[in-house]
KOLLUMLO-253320 format. One line per field, with one value per residue (C-alpha): x, y, z; residue number from 0. Coordinates in nm, 4 decimals. Layout:
<atoms>
X	[X ...] .
Y	[Y ...] .
Z	[Z ...] .
seq	[NUM ...] .
</atoms>
This chain:
<atoms>
X	[3.5910 3.3887 3.1749 2.8577 2.9559 3.0281 2.6933 2.5216 2.6845 2.5869 2.2277 2.2264 2.3573 2.0947 1.8232 1.9449 1.9552 1.6124 1.4800 1.6178 1.5187 1.1712 1.0083 1.1526 1.0271 0.6914 0.6837 0.7627 0.4984 0.2385 0.3108 0.3007 -0.0347 -0.1658 -0.0479 -0.2209 -0.5453 -0.5244 -0.4641 -0.7677 -0.9820 -0.8546 -0.9424 -1.2957 -1.3261 -1.2258 -1.5262 -1.7255 -1.5468 -1.4553 -1.2226 -1.2289 -1.3035 -0.9475 -0.7986 -1.0733 -1.0057 -0.6296 -0.6875 -0.8826 -0.5980 -0.3445 -0.5577 -0.6039 -0.2311 -0.1545 -0.3969 -0.1949 -0.3596 -0.1329 -0.1503 -0.2470 -0.3640 -0.6079 -0.6742 -0.6417 -0.5129 -0.4551 -0.1662 0.1965 0.2642 0.4030 0.0497 -0.0303 0.3031 0.2550 -0.0368 0.0952 0.2734 -0.0345 -0.2634 -0.0165 0.0233 -0.3561 -0.3763 -0.1115 -0.2745 -0.6293 -0.7366 -0.9384 -0.6877 -0.8728 -0.7555 -0.3894 -0.4059 -0.5385 -0.2636 -0.0119 -0.1352 -0.1057 0.2438 0.3447 0.2130 0.3943 0.7154 0.7047 0.6446 0.9033 1.1804 1.1345 1.1315 1.4551 1.6177 1.4976 1.6411 1.9751 2.0025 1.9529 1.6846 1.5999 1.2291 1.2723 1.1124 0.8052 0.7881 0.7913 0.4975 0.3205 0.3921 0.0311 -0.0885 0.1304 -0.0019 -0.3602 -0.2938 -0.2004 -0.4691 -0.7660 -0.8017 -0.7500 -1.1062 -1.1832 -0.8144 -0.7066 -0.4900 -0.4683 -0.1284 -0.0643 -0.1573 0.1057 0.3575 0.3191 0.3586 0.6895 0.7974 0.8278 1.1737 1.3201 1.1906 1.3382 1.6713 1.6546 1.5917 1.8969 2.1110 1.9735 2.1084 2.4186 2.4897 2.4492 2.7058 2.7243 2.6232 2.3715 2.5282 2.5168 2.2829 2.0221 2.0493 1.9973 1.6939 1.5407 1.5973 1.4311 1.1274 1.1090 1.1233 0.7855 0.5944 0.7878 0.7304 0.3587 0.3560 0.6819 0.5736 0.5907 0.9646 0.8945 0.8426 1.1906 1.3371 1.1692 1.2819 1.6375 1.6706 1.5549 1.8236 2.0872 1.9845 1.9919 2.3341 2.4539 2.5949 2.4981 2.6247 2.2784 2.1483 2.3963 2.3440 2.3397 1.9623 1.9045 2.1375 1.9398 1.6113 1.7537 1.8884 1.5579 1.3607 1.5914 1.5715 1.1931 1.1724 1.3871 1.1621 0.8494 1.0027 1.1097 0.8167 0.5236 0.6086 0.2323 0.2079 0.4342 0.3221 -0.0560 -0.1735 0.0373 -0.0573 -0.4233 -0.3742 -0.2212 -0.4945 -0.7933 -0.7293 -0.5055 -0.7653 -1.0357 -1.0780 -1.2819 -1.5091 -1.3340 -1.4963 -1.3468 -0.9961 -1.0493 -1.1517 -0.8274 -0.6248 -0.7997 -0.7600 -0.3869 -0.3456 -0.5289 -0.2731 0.0173 -0.1047 -0.1070 0.2438 0.3715 0.1984 0.3971 0.7224 1.0008 1.1473 1.5068 1.5278 1.5051 1.2946 1.4383 1.1702 0.8809 1.0596 1.1228 0.7702 0.6123 0.8341 0.7343 0.3703 0.3791 0.5443 0.2691 0.0201 0.1725 0.0670 -0.2698 -0.3520 -0.1781 -0.3994 -0.6965 -0.9297 -1.0282 -1.0120 -0.9250 -0.6269 -0.4662 -0.4823 -0.3639 0.0163 -0.0116 -0.2585 -0.1144 0.2392 0.1058 -0.0487 0.2841 0.4668 0.2302 0.2867 0.6648 0.6279 0.4178 0.7011 0.9620 1.0919 0.9846 1.3504 1.3509 1.0466 0.9957 1.1491 0.9250 0.6998 0.3543 0.1950 0.4315 0.1368 0.0228 0.3499 0.1520 -0.2083 -0.4708 -0.5230 -0.8870 -0.7853 -0.5409 -0.8070 -1.0479 -0.7876 -0.7300 -1.1033 -1.1351 -0.8422 -0.9901 -1.3660 -1.3853 -1.2373 -1.5453 -1.8005 -1.8166 -1.8739 -1.9430 -2.2369 -2.5655 -2.5762 -2.9321 -2.8190 -2.5298 -2.7617 -3.0165 -2.7533 -2.5969 -2.9363 -2.9920 -2.6394 -2.3336 -1.9906 -2.1347 -1.9251 -1.9562 -1.9174 -1.9875 -2.1457 -2.0519 -1.7885 -1.7871 -1.5429 -1.7469 -2.0457 -1.8956 -1.6071 -1.6029 -1.9553 -1.8327 -1.6045 -1.8559 -2.1056 -1.8370 -1.8353 -1.5627 -1.5091 -1.4433 -1.4476 -1.1067 -1.1691 -1.2567 -1.4831 -1.5706 -1.3527 -1.2113 -1.5529 -1.6933 -1.4094 -1.3825 -1.7582 -1.7318 -1.4335 -1.6234 -1.9196 -1.6915 -1.4994 -1.8313 -1.9362 -1.5955 -1.6218 -1.3044 -1.3813 -1.0378 -1.0590 -1.4171 -1.3129 -1.0227 -1.2366 -1.5187 -1.2692 -1.1519 -1.5113 -1.6197 -1.3147 -1.3714 -1.7460 -1.7004 -1.4347 -1.6615 -1.9564 -1.7430 -1.6206 -1.9794 -2.0847 -1.7870 -1.8061 -2.1851 -2.1450 -2.3983 -2.4377 -2.4126 -2.3704 -2.4628 -2.6258 -2.9596 -2.9280 -2.5524 -2.4889 -2.4550 -2.1893 -2.4062 -2.7005 -2.4804 -2.3692 -2.7267 -2.8694 -2.5940 -2.3557 -2.5824 -2.6029 -2.9822 -2.9750 -2.7370 -2.9489 -3.2579 -3.1151 -3.1103 -3.3636 -3.3306 -3.2328 -3.1730 -3.2211 -3.1070 -3.0670 -2.8977 -2.7509 -2.9020 -2.7926 -2.8985 -2.9097 -2.8876 -3.2272 -3.0978 -2.8831 -2.9277 -2.7855 -2.5386 -2.5350 -2.2409 -1.9926 -2.0481 -1.8643 -1.5388] .
Y	[1.9540 2.2241 2.4779 2.3224 1.9761 2.1163 2.2911 1.9702 1.7754 2.0448 2.0357 1.6563 1.6698 1.9289 1.7148 1.4119 1.6110 1.7488 1.4006 1.2758 1.5759 1.6442 1.3259 1.3965 1.7518 1.6272 1.3788 1.6546 1.8807 1.6027 1.4972 1.8575 1.9062 1.5850 1.6984 2.0328 1.8630 1.6231 1.9121 2.0972 1.7847 1.7220 2.0748 2.0404 1.6815 1.7786 2.0120 1.6953 1.6586 2.0197 2.0649 1.7386 1.7394 1.6733 1.9458 2.1942 2.1394 2.1791 2.5056 2.6260 2.5173 2.7051 3.0207 3.0146 2.9614 3.2523 3.4590 3.3832 3.0739 2.7987 2.4491 2.1738 2.4237 2.6657 2.4602 2.0839 1.8460 1.4724 1.4532 1.5620 1.9255 1.8541 1.7673 2.1339 2.2780 2.1073 2.3390 2.6577 2.7922 2.8020 2.9237 3.1994 3.2965 3.3120 3.5495 3.7770 3.7720 3.8056 3.4790 3.1822 2.9363 2.6443 2.7658 2.7763 2.4460 2.2805 2.4507 2.3309 1.9746 1.9960 2.1429 1.8451 1.6031 1.7812 1.8013 1.4302 1.3317 1.5742 1.4924 1.1155 1.1451 1.3445 1.0716 0.7982 0.9924 1.0550 0.6873 0.5777 0.3152 0.1280 0.1936 0.5697 0.6554 0.4435 0.5802 0.9321 0.8378 0.6922 1.0059 1.1264 0.7904 0.8373 1.1919 1.0652 0.8343 1.1474 1.3924 1.2021 0.8833 1.0152 1.1509 1.2083 1.1573 1.4619 1.6986 1.4518 1.4368 1.0870 1.2086 1.4832 1.2483 0.9767 1.2310 1.3455 0.9889 0.8899 1.0509 0.8501 0.5283 0.6265 0.6883 0.3482 0.1889 0.3685 0.2296 -0.1184 -0.1139 -0.3254 -0.1896 0.1793 0.3989 0.6409 0.6668 0.9283 1.2591 1.3980 1.6809 1.4499 1.2149 1.5001 1.6357 1.2886 1.2307 1.5629 1.4700 1.1190 1.2457 1.4212 1.0936 0.9997 1.3401 1.2959 0.9565 0.7982 0.4400 0.5010 0.4513 0.0841 0.1854 0.3372 0.0392 -0.2213 -0.0515 0.0037 -0.3553 -0.4859 -0.2800 -0.4015 -0.7642 -0.7266 -0.5608 -0.8008 -0.5065 -0.2992 0.0155 0.1218 0.1182 0.3907 0.5999 0.9811 1.0108 0.7975 1.0133 1.3154 1.1497 1.0498 1.3996 1.5626 1.3245 1.3794 1.7566 1.7342 1.5335 1.7950 2.0717 1.8958 1.8589 2.2245 2.3949 2.1694 1.9635 1.9307 1.6778 1.4178 1.5026 1.5256 1.4243 1.1171 0.9255 0.9945 0.8622 0.5422 0.5036 0.5815 0.6354 0.3339 0.0961 0.1836 -0.0071 -0.0356 -0.3206 -0.6352 -0.6293 -0.2852 -0.3980 -0.7219 -0.5203 -0.3212 -0.6401 -0.8010 -0.4868 -0.4836 -0.8545 -0.8050 -0.5386 -0.7470 -1.0492 -0.8429 -0.7206 -1.0746 -1.1737 -0.9066 -0.9764 -1.0564 -1.4054 -1.4061 -1.0269 -0.7683 -0.4670 -0.2161 0.0514 -0.1897 -0.3874 -0.0943 0.0426 -0.2939 -0.3408 0.0011 -0.0741 -0.4035 -0.2312 0.0337 -0.2419 -0.2561 0.1000 0.0422 -0.2614 -0.1231 0.1864 -0.0379 0.2568 0.1662 0.5219 0.5595 0.7872 0.5237 0.2794 0.5286 0.4725 0.0946 0.1005 0.3931 0.2485 -0.0928 0.0816 0.2585 -0.0787 -0.2101 0.0976 0.0506 -0.3089 -0.2007 0.0346 -0.2429 -0.2956 -0.6265 -0.7356 -0.7169 -0.9441 -1.3163 -1.4804 -1.4439 -1.7415 -1.8550 -1.6691 -1.3723 -1.1386 -1.2397 -1.1241 -0.8447 -0.8485 -0.7069 -0.3305 -0.3930 -0.6145 -0.3552 -0.0850 -0.2996 -0.3477 0.0285 0.0951 -0.1682 -0.0112 0.3383 0.2786 0.3681 0.7088 0.8126 0.9007 1.2724 1.4351 1.7761 1.9505 1.9986 2.3352 2.4061 2.3659 2.6053 2.8604 2.8400 2.8983 3.1856 3.3491 3.3462 3.4360 3.6384 3.5095 3.3219 3.1597 2.7819 2.4974 2.1247 1.8411 1.5339 1.2621 1.2840 1.5221 1.5631 1.7028 2.0515 2.0389 2.1813 2.3145 2.5717 2.7313 2.7090 2.9181 3.1774 3.0780 3.1138 2.7775 2.8374 2.4883 2.3765 2.0273 1.9390 1.6586 1.4835 1.1796 1.1798 1.1713 0.9189 0.6674 0.7131 0.6499 0.3357 0.2097 0.2838 0.0743 -0.2117 -0.2163 -0.2220 -0.5291 -0.6891 -0.6226 -0.4099 -0.1517 0.0116 0.0546 0.1819 0.4480 0.5497 0.5976 0.7606 1.0191 1.0940 1.1206 1.3459 1.5719 1.6159 1.6818 1.9347 2.1190 2.1264 2.2590 2.5382 2.6230 2.6537 2.8697 3.0992 3.1298 3.1162 3.0150 3.1444 2.8014 2.4508 2.1761 1.8223 1.5056 1.3478 1.0131 1.0654 0.7732 0.7267 0.9952 1.2834 1.1510 1.1478 1.5051 1.6225 1.4020 1.4022 1.6929 1.9962 2.0389 2.0190 2.3588 2.4956 2.3735 2.5288 2.8632 2.7555 2.6718 2.4353 2.6340 2.3555 1.9813 1.7707 1.3967 1.3404 1.6913 1.9379 2.3000 2.5060 2.8883 3.0854 3.2311 3.5843 3.5902 3.8987 3.8810 4.1676 4.3627 4.2693 4.5523 4.7407 4.5986 4.7677] .
Z	[-3.9693 -4.1419 -3.9623 -4.1061 -3.9760 -3.6274 -3.6287 -3.7350 -3.4536 -3.2041 -3.3240 -3.2981 -2.9383 -2.8509 -3.0099 -2.8134 -2.4912 -2.5609 -2.6270 -2.2942 -2.0863 -2.2224 -2.0875 -1.7412 -1.7539 -1.8724 -1.5828 -1.3316 -1.4837 -1.4922 -1.1351 -1.0158 -1.1833 -1.0225 -0.6787 -0.7307 -0.8337 -0.5383 -0.3011 -0.4354 -0.4062 -0.0529 0.0603 -0.0748 0.0494 0.4016 0.4242 0.4992 0.8351 0.9066 1.2012 1.3944 1.7721 1.8943 1.6771 1.7645 2.1347 2.0919 1.9057 2.2126 2.4407 2.2264 2.2221 2.5971 2.6507 2.4174 2.6283 2.9415 3.0895 3.2191 3.0774 3.3262 3.5898 3.4256 3.1124 3.1382 2.8721 2.9144 2.6674 2.7137 2.6184 2.2710 2.1604 2.2261 2.1113 1.7741 1.6958 1.8587 1.5452 1.3170 1.5981 1.6922 1.3259 1.2894 1.5858 1.4340 1.0898 1.2214 1.0576 1.1761 1.3264 1.1647 0.8228 0.9181 1.1088 0.7931 0.5899 0.8527 0.7966 0.4181 0.4614 0.6777 0.4130 0.1299 0.3360 0.4158 0.0521 -0.0882 0.1604 0.1395 -0.2406 -0.2304 -0.0172 -0.2547 -0.5488 -0.3730 -0.2761 -0.6372 -0.5802 -0.9013 -0.8445 -0.8034 -1.1396 -1.0657 -0.7118 -0.8519 -1.0733 -0.7679 -0.5633 -0.5919 -0.4548 -0.1448 -0.1169 -0.1377 0.1583 0.3547 0.2407 0.0929 0.2975 0.6546 0.6738 1.0420 1.1245 0.9229 1.1349 1.4263 1.5935 1.4568 1.1093 1.1185 1.2780 1.0123 0.7306 0.8774 0.9608 0.5938 0.5384 0.8267 0.6723 0.3354 0.5094 0.6806 0.3421 0.2037 0.4864 0.4150 0.0592 0.0215 -0.3254 -0.2403 -0.4125 -0.1185 0.2463 0.3602 0.4555 0.8081 0.7085 0.5550 0.8544 1.1005 0.9139 0.8790 1.2512 1.3295 1.1179 1.2622 1.6200 1.5867 1.6142 1.9293 2.0882 2.0280 2.2012 2.3213 2.2599 1.8852 1.9401 1.8631 1.4996 1.4795 1.6625 1.4401 1.1214 1.2470 1.3726 1.0354 0.8630 1.1080 1.0559 0.6779 0.6845 0.9568 1.1451 1.4483 1.2790 1.1504 1.5087 1.6000 1.2875 1.3299 1.2838 1.5924 1.8007 1.6828 1.7816 2.1200 2.1841 2.0929 2.3159 2.6143 2.5650 2.5451 2.8671 3.0428 2.9049 3.0337 3.3806 3.3909 3.2172 3.3057 3.6157 3.6718 3.3909 3.5486 3.9017 3.8575 3.5111 3.4342 3.7530 3.6724 3.3191 3.4521 3.7127 3.4884 3.1188 3.0559 3.1976 2.9458 2.6213 2.3042 2.2090 2.0902 1.7468 1.6656 1.7564 1.5629 1.2599 1.2663 1.3006 1.0041 0.7917 0.8630 0.7857 0.4562 0.3554 0.4876 0.2882 -0.0318 0.0458 0.0930 -0.2317 -0.4178 -0.2296 -0.4794 -0.4429 -0.3210 -0.2965 -0.0205 -0.1285 0.1171 0.0976 0.1337 0.4054 0.6396 0.5831 0.6628 0.9693 1.1061 1.0230 1.2125 1.5096 1.5076 1.5931 1.9422 2.0386 1.8699 2.0832 2.3918 2.3863 2.2987 2.2445 1.8885 1.7574 1.3868 1.4482 1.6699 1.3767 1.1153 1.1573 1.1136 0.8252 0.6290 0.6369 0.5294 0.2279 0.1657 0.1701 -0.0975 -0.3137 -0.2838 -0.4022 -0.6997 -0.7959 -0.8166 -1.1723 -1.3274 -1.3349 -0.9552 -0.9219 -0.9558 -1.2616 -1.5662 -1.6200 -1.7126 -1.4175 -1.4082 -1.4593 -1.1080 -0.9521 -0.7882 -0.6619 -0.8980 -0.8505 -0.7645 -0.4712 -0.3368 -0.3778 -0.1768 0.0967 0.1177 0.1441 0.4174 0.6043 0.6065 0.6133 0.9844 0.8971 0.6982 0.9718 1.0476 1.3870 1.2386 1.4117 1.2301 1.0492 1.1689 1.5312 1.4733 1.3100 1.5929 1.8599 1.6648 1.6276 2.0056 2.1229 2.0360 2.1443 2.4453 2.7150 2.6928 2.9424 2.9184 3.1117 2.9077 2.8852 2.5027 2.3334 2.0155 2.2079 2.2399 1.9940 1.7317 1.8115 2.0632 1.8034 1.5187 1.7185 1.7960 2.1622 2.4224 2.5882 2.9591 3.1113 3.2279 3.0900 2.7314 2.8590 3.1846 3.1275 3.4812 3.6465 3.4004 3.4335 3.8115 3.8431 3.6304 3.8325 4.1536 4.0411 3.9359 4.2668 4.4551 4.2545 4.3190 4.6932 4.6849 4.9539 4.9372 4.5608 4.5895 4.8414 4.6153 4.3049 4.5000 4.6276 4.2723 4.1496 4.4351 4.4080 4.0358 4.0707 4.3495 4.1520 3.8478 4.0496 4.1942 3.8434 3.7156 4.0104 3.9559 3.5768 3.5234 3.1558 2.9046 2.7445 2.8855 2.6253 2.7215 2.5888 2.6630 2.8450 2.8764 3.1065 3.4835 3.5292 3.4090 3.6128 3.9229 3.8605 3.8381 4.1128 4.3766 4.3246 4.2999 3.9255 3.9427 4.1166 3.8537 3.5623 3.7249 3.6165 3.2504 2.9810 2.6875 2.3772 2.1231 2.1069 1.8141 1.8398 2.1747 2.1821 2.4291 2.4699 2.7718 2.7739 3.0987 3.1918 3.2476 2.9324 2.7148 2.3659 2.3190 1.9968 1.7739 1.7035 1.3772 1.0784 0.9850] .
seq	[0 1 2 3 4 5 6 7 8 9 10 11 12 13 14 15 16 17 18 19 20 21 22 23 24 25 26 27 28 29 30 31 32 33 34 35 36 37 38 39 40 41 42 43 44 45 46 47 48 49 50 51 52 53 54 55 56 57 58 59 60 61 62 63 64 65 66 67 68 69 70 71 72 73 74 75 76 77 78 79 80 81 82 83 84 85 86 87 88 89 90 91 92 93 94 95 96 97 98 99 100 101 102 103 104 105 106 107 108 109 110 111 112 113 114 115 116 117 118 119 120 121 122 123 124 125 126 127 128 129 130 131 132 133 134 135 136 137 138 139 140 141 142 143 144 145 146 147 148 149 150 151 152 153 154 155 156 157 158 159 160 161 162 163 164 165 166 167 168 169 170 171 172 173 174 175 176 177 178 179 180 181 182 183 184 185 186 187 188 189 190 191 192 193 194 195 196 197 198 199 200 201 202 203 204 205 206 207 208 209 210 211 212 213 214 215 216 217 218 219 220 221 222 223 224 225 226 227 228 229 230 231 232 233 234 235 236 237 238 239 240 241 242 243 244 245 246 247 248 249 250 251 252 253 254 255 256 257 258 259 260 261 262 263 264 265 266 267 268 269 270 271 272 273 274 275 276 277 278 279 280 281 282 283 284 285 286 287 288 289 290 291 292 293 294 295 296 297 298 299 300 301 302 303 304 305 306 307 308 309 310 311 312 313 314 315 316 317 318 319 320 321 322 323 324 325 326 327 328 329 330 331 332 333 334 335 336 337 338 339 340 341 342 343 344 345 346 347 348 349 350 351 352 353 354 355 356 357 358 359 360 361 362 363 364 365 366 367 368 369 370 371 372 373 374 375 376 377 378 379 380 381 382 383 384 385 386 387 388 389 390 391 392 393 394 395 396 397 398 399 400 401 402 403 404 405 406 407 408 409 410 411 412 413 414 415 416 417 418 419 420 421 422 423 424 425 426 427 428 429 430 431 432 433 434 435 436 437 438 439 440 441 442 443 444 445 446 447 448 449 450 451 452 453 454 455 456 457 458 459 460 461 462 463 464 465 466 467 468 469 470 471 472 473 474 475 476 477 478 479 480 481 482 483 484 485 486 487 488 489 490 491 492 493 494 495 496 497 498 499 500 501 502 503 504 505 506 507 508 509 510 511 512 513 514 515 516 517 518 519 520 521 522 523 524 525 526 527] .
</atoms>
């Protein structure tokens, strides 16, 4: 063969390689650009909600712990310690860098979303799923479910946990494949188990999501081997280690806080129509998934996502609080199952026929279902900017305390005004629920129960009064007509005398902010 012929063949091979590689590179570049645009939109979009109340409070808890206060004794939190530990890294980094912790907590949330999408995508690619190319194209849609649609759930513990739960589901789907060319490696299994454990550390009853997905895989493979896969041993080991850490580091949680949660918190519930709404929204998404389900086939990715989503309904209805972040695991994974079904190649769907174009629901119907699922995430609890400006004009870094059973009354307001929140409790939930239980037991004629709840209510109110007398906060944040609990505090536990030393600074809607009568606004330090 002549030199010119060899050169021609080389050029032809290069042209062929270029033709096969260029579209893939273009797809990567296009997807990367879409992710970047989505991320920019999400950052701007999240300004509508700002830092949500739960996250703002947990930032305060982290800061006070980093300043030397002890969790569950000097600063009280109703959740197990991992709910606080989850936010300690960005808050600690913000303190070192001299930045606002809200910025790094938001970055922490976006990092969790990107990690979940990237790692689950890497598992799908390694497993060789036939829909991997379409799933890669739909990657931005999955990302949007994590960063655009959460709304007032953004940066909640469940939000972070679901983002990091996706790789475990992708691994389960890999194990469900009967035609897989290779089994997952130990390293991937361990990392997926580590990611999946986050949701369980946040709230242990989310273990039902792991169990449902794993049992589905075992049933499909007709083997118990997937139940004992390495990732589950990793999850079990992490959870046991965490329990030991809680017992050793924070024995107060199991000794003092948990019994109170069982006695008070677990007995509260949301209105029936809110819980019904979540159930209907989930069934709408599940119906669309079953509509797109391929006849005679087992779409592994969609199946494990839908199984975990269905299992997530159990914690939602068990908690029965009706808060959007409690519904987020079930609804977001139901959306993910639908996206996985859209990605299935046509050859994997129903046999072609007259109505083959209806093998999947119309995009408009799926879009409607997604909007229905997340519509309760749209309201914002961000404080009014005029209120923030008025308080800032009258104070400088004031100490702040609360008289309210509603978390969003003082959070994130106390941080937005540059205040230092000094109350041990984020809200008066103990007093409120104990007072409600006391009234109910009186109506039921249960004298023993009434005495029990009256003791809890009195102990809490007396402790709160002593705290106020000791700290003399600059600001007291409360709500007008805040229910029987606040009226009892003022009328029966001495808070009328405390409030006599304050004047109303700001009122807006039901919000009322008191300023101590003898408060003198200090001059801020000179810039630089």
